[in-house]
C-alpha positions in Angstrom: 178.4 86.2 60.9 175.4 87.6 62.6 173.9 86.0 65.6 170.8 84.1 64.6 169.9 82.7 67.9 166.3 83.5 68.9 165.9 86.3 71.4 164.8 85.1 74.8 161.1 85.0 75.1 159.5 87.7 77.2 157.0 86.7 79.8 153.4 87.1 78.7 151.4 89.4 80.8 149.2 87.5 83.3 146.1 89.0 81.7 147.0 87.5 78.4 148.1 84.0 79.5 145.7 81.3 78.4 143.6 80.2 81.3 141.8 76.8 81.8 138.1 77.2 81.2 136.1 76.8 84.4 134.0 74.0 82.9 137.2 72.0 82.4 138.0 72.4 86.1 134.5 71.4 87.0 134.7 68.3 84.8 137.9 67.3 86.5 136.4 67.9 89.9 133.3 65.8 89.0 135.5 63.0 87.7 137.5 62.9 90.9 134.4 62.9 93.1 132.5 60.4 90.9 135.2 57.8 90.2 137.3 58.1 93.3 137.0 55.0 95.5 134.0 54.0 93.4 134.6 50.3 93.8 136.0 50.2 97.3 132.7 49.5 99.2 131.1 46.1 98.7 127.5 45.7 97.6 125.2 46.1 100.5 121.8 44.3 100.7 119.0 44.7 100.0 118.8 47.0 97.0 122.4 47.0 95.7 122.4 43.2 95.8 119.0 42.9 94.0 119.9 45.2 91.1 123.3 43.6 90.5 121.8 40.1 90.8 119.3 40.9 88.1 122.0 42.3 85.8 124.1 39.2 86.3 121.1 37.0 85.5 120.6 39.0 82.2 124.2 38.4 81.2 124.2 34.7 82.1 120.7 33.9 80.6 120.9 36.3 77.6 117.3 37.4 78.4 117.4 41.2 78.6 113.7 41.6 78.3 112.5 40.0 81.6 114.3 41.0 84.8 115.0 38.0 87.0 117.0 37.0 90.0 117.6 33.5 88.5 115.9 31.1 86.2 113.4 30.4 88.9 112.2 33.9 89.9 111.3 36.9 87.8 111.4 40.4 89.1 109.1 43.1 87.7 109.3 45.5 90.7 111.3 47.9 88.6 111.6 48.5 84.8 114.8 47.3 83.2 117.0 50.4 82.5 119.0 50.0 85.8 119.7 46.3 85.0 120.6 47.1 81.4 123.2 49.7 82.4 124.8 47.6 85.1 124.9 44.5 82.8 126.4 46.6 80.0 129.1 48.0 82.3 130.0 44.5 83.7 130.2 43.0 80.2 132.6 45.8 79.2 134.7 46.0 82.4 134.2 42.7 84.2 132.1 41.4 87.1 133.4 43.8 89.7 131.9 46.2 92.2 133.5 49.0 90.4 131.8 48.0 87.1 128.4 47.7 88.9 128.8 51.3 90.2 130.3 52.9 87.0 126.8 53.9 85.6 126.2 55.9 88.8 129.4 57.9 88.5 128.6 58.7 84.9 125.0 59.7 85.8 126.4 61.9 88.6 128.7 63.7 86.2 126.0 63.9 83.5 123.5 65.4 85.9 125.9 68.1 87.1 126.8 69.0 83.5 123.1 69.2 82.6 122.6 71.6 85.5 125.3 73.8 84.0 123.4 73.7 80.7 120.3 74.8 82.6 122.3 77.7 84.0 122.4 79.1 80.4 118.7 79.9 80.8 118.7 80.8 84.4 121.9 82.6 85.1 123.6 85.6 83.6 127.1 84.2 84.2 129.0 81.4 86.1 127.2 78.7 84.2 129.4 76.1 86.0 128.0 77.1 89.4 124.8 74.8 89.5 127.0 71.8 88.6 129.5 72.6 91.3 126.8 73.0 93.9 125.1 69.7 92.9 128.4 67.8 92.7 129.7 69.0 96.1 126.3 68.4 97.9 126.6 65.6 100.4 123.6 63.4 99.4 124.1 63.6 95.5 127.8 62.8 96.1 127.0 59.8 98.3 124.2 58.5 96.1 126.6 58.4 93.1 128.2 55.4 95.0 124.9 53.6 95.6 123.5 51.0 93.2 119.8 51.9 92.9 117.3 53.3 90.4 117.5 56.8 91.9 121.0 57.8 90.7 119.9 57.1 87.1 116.4 58.5 87.6 117.8 62.0 88.6 120.0 62.1 85.4 117.0 61.4 83.1 114.8 63.9 85.0 117.6 66.4 84.6 117.6 65.7 80.8 113.9 66.3 80.7 114.2 69.5 82.7 116.9 70.8 80.5 114.7 70.3 77.5 111.8 72.1 79.2 113.9 75.1 80.2 115.5 75.4 76.8 112.0 75.2 75.1 110.6 77.8 77.6 113.4 80.3 77.6 115.5 79.6 74.6 115.1 80.5 70.9 111.5 80.0 69.9 112.5 78.3 66.6 114.2 75.5 68.5 111.4 74.9 71.1 110.0 71.9 69.2 113.2 69.9 69.2 113.8 70.8 72.9 110.3 69.5 73.8 111.2 66.2 72.0 114.3 66.1 74.2 112.2 66.7 77.2 109.9 63.8 76.4 112.9 61.6 75.7 114.2 62.3 79.2 110.7 61.5 80.6 110.6 58.3 78.6 114.0 57.2 80.0 112.9 58.2 83.5 109.7 56.2 83.2 111.6 53.2 81.9 113.9 53.5 85.0 111.3 53.9 87.8 107.8 54.2 86.3 105.5 57.1 87.3 107.9 58.8 89.8 110.0 59.7 86.7 107.3 62.2 85.7 107.5 64.3 88.9 108.9 67.4 87.3 105.6 67.7 85.3 104.0 68.7 88.6 105.9 71.9 88.4 105.9 72.3 84.7 102.1 72.2 84.2 101.0 75.0 86.6 104.0 77.1 85.5 103.2 76.8 81.8 99.5 77.4 82.4 100.2 80.5 84.4 102.5 81.8 81.7 100.7 80.8 78.5 97.3 79.3 79.6 95.9 76.3 77.8 97.7 76.9 74.4 101.0 76.6 76.3 99.9 73.4 78.0 98.8 71.9 74.7 102.1 72.9 73.1 104.0 71.1 75.9 102.4 67.8 74.8 103.9 68.0 71.3 102.8 65.0 69.1 106.3 64.0 68.2 107.4 64.3 71.8 104.6 62.1 72.9 105.5 59.5 70.3 109.0 59.4 71.6 107.8 59.0 75.1 105.4 56.2 74.2 108.1 54.3 72.3 110.9 54.8 74.9 108.9 54.9 78.1 106.1 52.4 77.4 107.5 50.1 74.7 109.0 47.6 77.2 105.8 47.6 79.3 103.8 46.8 76.2 106.1 43.9 75.2 106.0 42.2 78.7 102.2 42.8 79.1 101.5 41.2 75.8 103.4 38.1 77.0 102.0 38.2 80.5 98.6 40.1 80.7 98.5 39.6 84.5 101.2 42.2 84.8 98.7 45.0 84.2 97.1 44.3 87.5 100.6 43.8 89.1 101.9 47.2 87.9 98.7 49.2 88.7 97.7 47.6 91.9 100.9 46.5 93.6 103.5 48.9 92.2 101.3 52.0 92.2 98.3 51.7 94.4 99.9 49.8 97.2 103.0 51.9 97.4 101.0 55.2 97.5 98.0 54.3 99.6 98.9 51.3 101.8 101.7 50.3 104.2 102.4 47.1 102.3 106.0 47.9 101.7 106.6 48.7 105.4 108.8 51.7 104.4 108.0 54.3 107.1 104.3 54.4 106.5 103.5 56.2 109.8 101.9 59.6 109.6 105.2 61.1 110.7 107.4 58.9 108.6 107.8 61.5 105.9 109.6 63.8 108.4 111.8 61.0 109.8 112.9 60.0 106.3 113.1 63.2 104.2 114.0 65.9 106.7 117.5 64.6 107.4 118.2 63.9 103.8 117.3 67.4 102.6 119.0 69.2 105.6 122.2 67.2 105.8 122.3 66.5 102.1 122.4 70.2 101.3 125.8 70.6 103.0 127.9 72.7 102.5 125.4 75.2 101.1 123.3 75.8 104.2 123.7 79.6 104.3 122.6 80.4 100.8 119.8 77.8 101.0 118.6 79.4 104.2 118.2 82.7 102.3 116.4 80.9 99.5 114.0 79.3 102.0 113.3 82.7 103.7 112.5 84.2 100.3 110.1 81.3 99.5 108.4 81.8 102.9 107.4 85.3 101.9 103.8 85.7 100.7 104.8 88.8 98.8 107.5 87.0 96.9 105.0 84.3 95.9 102.5 86.9 94.8 105.1 88.7 92.7 106.4 85.4 91.3 103.0 84.3 90.3 102.4 87.6 88.5 105.8 87.7 86.7 106.4 83.9 86.1 110.2 83.9 86.6 112.1 80.6 86.2 112.4 80.5 90.0 108.7 80.0 90.2 108.9 76.7 88.3 111.8 75.5 90.5 109.8 76.0 93.7 106.6 74.5 92.2 108.5 71.4 91.2 110.2 71.1 94.6 107.2 71.7 96.8 104.6 69.8 94.8 106.8 66.7 94.3 107.8 66.8 98.0 104.1 66.9 98.9 103.5 63.7 96.9 106.5 62.0 98.4 105.2 62.9 101.9 101.6 61.7 101.2 102.7 58.4 99.7 102.9 55.5 102.3 106.2 54.1 100.9 109.1 56.4 101.9 112.8 55.9 101.4 115.6 58.5 101.7 116.7 58.2 98.1 113.3 59.1 96.7 113.9 62.8 97.1 117.3 62.8 95.3 115.8 64.4 92.1 114.7 67.4 94.3 118.4 68.4 94.5 118.1 69.5 90.9 115.8 72.5 91.7 117.6 73.1 95.0 120.9 73.3 93.3 119.6 75.8 90.7 117.9 77.9 93.4 121.1 78.1 95.4 123.1 78.9 92.3 120.7 81.8 91.5 121.2 83.0 95.0 125.0 82.8 95.0 125.6 84.0 91.4 126.3 87.6 92.3 128.7 86.9 95.2 130.4 83.5 94.5 133.9 84.1 93.4 136.3 81.2 92.9 139.3 83.7 92.7 139.1 84.0 96.5 141.9 82.0 98.0 139.8 81.3 101.2 136.9 80.0 99.1 139.1 77.7 97.1 140.8 76.3 100.2 137.5 75.7 102.0 135.9 74.1 98.9 139.0 71.9 98.4 139.0 70.8 102.0 135.3 69.9 101.7 136.1 67.8 98.6 138.9 66.0 100.4 136.5 65.3 103.2 133.9 63.8 100.8 136.5 61.5 99.3 137.8 60.5 102.8 134.3 59.7 103.8 133.6 57.6 100.7 136.9 55.7 100.9 136.7 55.3 104.7 133.3 53.7 104.5 134.5 51.3 101.9 137.7 50.3 103.8 136.6 50.3 107.4 132.8 50.0 107.7 131.4 46.5 107.1 127.8 46.2 108.3 126.0 42.8 108.5 124.5 43.6 105.0 128.0 43.6 103.4 127.8 40.9 100.8 131.5 40.6 100.2 132.0 39.9 103.9 129.1 37.4 103.8 130.6 35.6 100.8 134.0 35.3 102.5 132.6 34.0 105.7 130.4 31.5 103.9 133.4 30.4 101.8 135.5 29.8 104.9 132.6 27.7 106.4 132.3 25.5 103.3 135.9 25.6 102.1 136.2 21.9 101.7 132.8 21.4 99.9 132.0 21.7 96.3 128.6 23.3 95.4 127.0 24.7 92.2 124.6 27.2 93.6 123.3 28.6 96.9 119.7 28.5 98.1 118.4 30.6 101.1 115.3 29.2 102.7 113.1 31.3 104.9 110.3 30.2 107.3 107.8 32.5 105.6 105.1 32.6 102.9 105.7 36.4 102.3 107.4 37.1 99.0 108.3 40.6 100.3 110.3 39.0 103.1 112.1 36.8 100.6 112.9 39.9 98.5 114.3 41.8 101.4 116.1 39.1 103.4 117.9 37.2 100.7 121.5 38.4 100.2 121.3 38.5 96.4 124.5 40.4 96.1 126.6 37.4 97.2 126.3 36.1 93.6 128.9 38.7 92.5 131.4 37.4 95.0 130.6 33.7 95.1 130.4 33.5 91.3 127.4 31.2 91.7 123.7 31.5 91.2 121.7 32.5 94.3 118.1 31.3 94.9 115.5 31.8 97.6 112.6 29.7 98.8 109.7 30.7 101.0 109.3 27.4 102.8 105.8 28.0 104.1 104.4 28.5 100.6 102.8 25.5 98.9 105.2 23.5 96.6 108.3 24.8 98.4 109.7 21.3 98.9 109.2 20.4 95.3 110.9 23.5 94.2 113.9 22.6 96.3 114.0 19.2 94.6 114.0 20.9 91.1 116.9 23.1 92.1 118.9 20.0 93.2 118.3 18.4 89.8 119.6 21.5 88.1 122.4 22.5 90.5 124.0 19.6 92.3 125.5 19.7 94.8 123.2 22.5 96.1 124.3 24.4 99.2 121.3 25.3 101.3 121.3 28.0 104.0 118.1 27.3 105.9 116.4 29.4 108.6 117.5 27.9 112.0 113.9 27.3 112.9 113.4 24.8 110.2 114.3 21.1 110.2 114.9 20.1 106.6 115.3 16.5 105.5 116.3 15.0 102.1 112.8 14.4 100.8 114.0 14.5 97.2 114.2 11.0 95.6 117.8 9.9 95.0 119.5 12.6 96.9 121.9 12.7 99.8 122.0 15.4 102.5 125.1 16.4 104.4 125.1 18.8 107.4 127.9 21.3 106.9 127.3 23.4 110.0 125.8 26.7 111.1 126.3 30.1 109.5 124.8 33.4 110.7 121.8 31.9 112.3 121.2 29.4 109.5 121.8 25.7 109.1 124.1 24.9 106.2 123.2 21.7 104.3 124.7 20.2 101.1 122.2 18.3 99.0 123.5 16.1 96.1 121.6 14.3 93.5 122.3 10.6 93.0 124.1 9.4 89.9 
C-alpha cells in the first residue's frame, strides 16, 4: 500500500507570508491608547462634572431637548451633542466614569482614522502615518480621557475636513457628495460647540478663492450641503428659540459677544493670556514629534515658501492657513482655555506626516522600540494620574468624604449654597459631578440673589430630607414652614445641615 500521508509542508518564503496590514496595527494601537485606563480617573470639576450632570438629568427626566443640571436649573451654555452622547453611553453601559468617557475614546479613534483618510489626498504612501502621529501626540491622547466638548468637536471638524479635501483633490464626479459630507461635519460641530465648529472654514475660503476664485467659493456652498447644515447644525437652536425667544439674546450676546470681546468668563483675558494658555499646549502637546515639526515651522517661516505656495496652491497651503488663521482668532478672543486649540492638531498632524513620509520607516527596530516605549509611557501616565493623583476637584473623593460625614443620615438630594449672586460662580464652584457617585440629584443656590430662601423651601418640599452644604460665611435657619433643621457638622469649609419637611 502506498504511503498517502501528506508531505511535510515547506516553509513559505518570508516575502510571500501574509502580513498584517499597517491599518490593522494602527487600529489596535488606537484602541489600546483610547480604551486603556479610560475609567480609572474620577470626574474632575468643573467641566467634567457639568457635562456628566447634564447627561444624567436628561436620562432621569426624559427631556433630551433642554440641557439642565436638575429640574430647577437649565443650561444653554453648550448645544446638546455632548450630553446626548454621554447619556447614550451611560444608558447602554451603566452610570460609570468609563461610560461617561467612552464617547471620547471613540472620537479619538475616529479622528485618527479620518486623518488616515485625508492622507489619501495628501500623501503618496504610508496613509496610516497621520493617524499614528495624531494618536501618539501627547495632548490629543490626554484629551481623549477628558469629558468636554472639544474631544467631540475635533472629530466632527475632522469629518468636515475629510469631505473638503476629498472634494478638492478627489474625483470631480464625487465632489458634490463630499461637499455634503463636509457640511454634515460642520453641522455636527456646530451642534457640539456653536461657531467654533466652523474654524476650518477660515482656511478653506482663502484657499479655494486662490485656487478657483469666486466660482470655487460658490461651489463650496452647495445648496444640498447647506440644507444638511441647517437641519443638523441649526435645527435644535430653532426648536429651543421658538419655545424661549429670549435665548436669541443669550446665544448672541453672552455666548458669542462676551466670550470674544469681554473678560466676563475670566479665562485668561489678559493681553498675554493667549501665550500662557496656548504655547505650552502646542509645544508640549506635539511630543514626540518635535524634530519634524521644527522643520515644518522653519519651512513655514520662509517668505519664499509662502510665495511659492500661494502661486501653486498645494494642500500644504490650506493646512497652514487653517492653523494660523484659527490660532489668530483663538488668541484675539478674550476667553481662552487649553482645550480650545485641540482641533489644530489635525493640520499639525498632517503637516508632520507630509514632512516624515519619505523617511519614516516602521521596519526599523530602533523606531519600533522607541515608539513602543512612548506608548507605554502614555498609558503609564494615564493610569498613574487615575490611580495616584486626586486633586481637590476630584468628585469621587468628594463624594466619599461627604458620605463618611453623613453616614448615619438619610437624605434625598444635595444642595450647595454659595454666598454670591453671580451665576457664573455657581456654575464654576458647584461640584456637579458628585451626582454620578452619590446617585442623588445635586442643586445649587446663589444665596444673595432674590428669592433664594424660597427656592430652598421648594427644594425641601420636593426632596426631603435635603442635605445642605452651605458656605461657611452663611448662618442659615429653618425659615421654611413645617420643617426641621439638624446640624450635621462641617465639610470642606461648609456647614452641613439636614432639612426635613414635616409630616
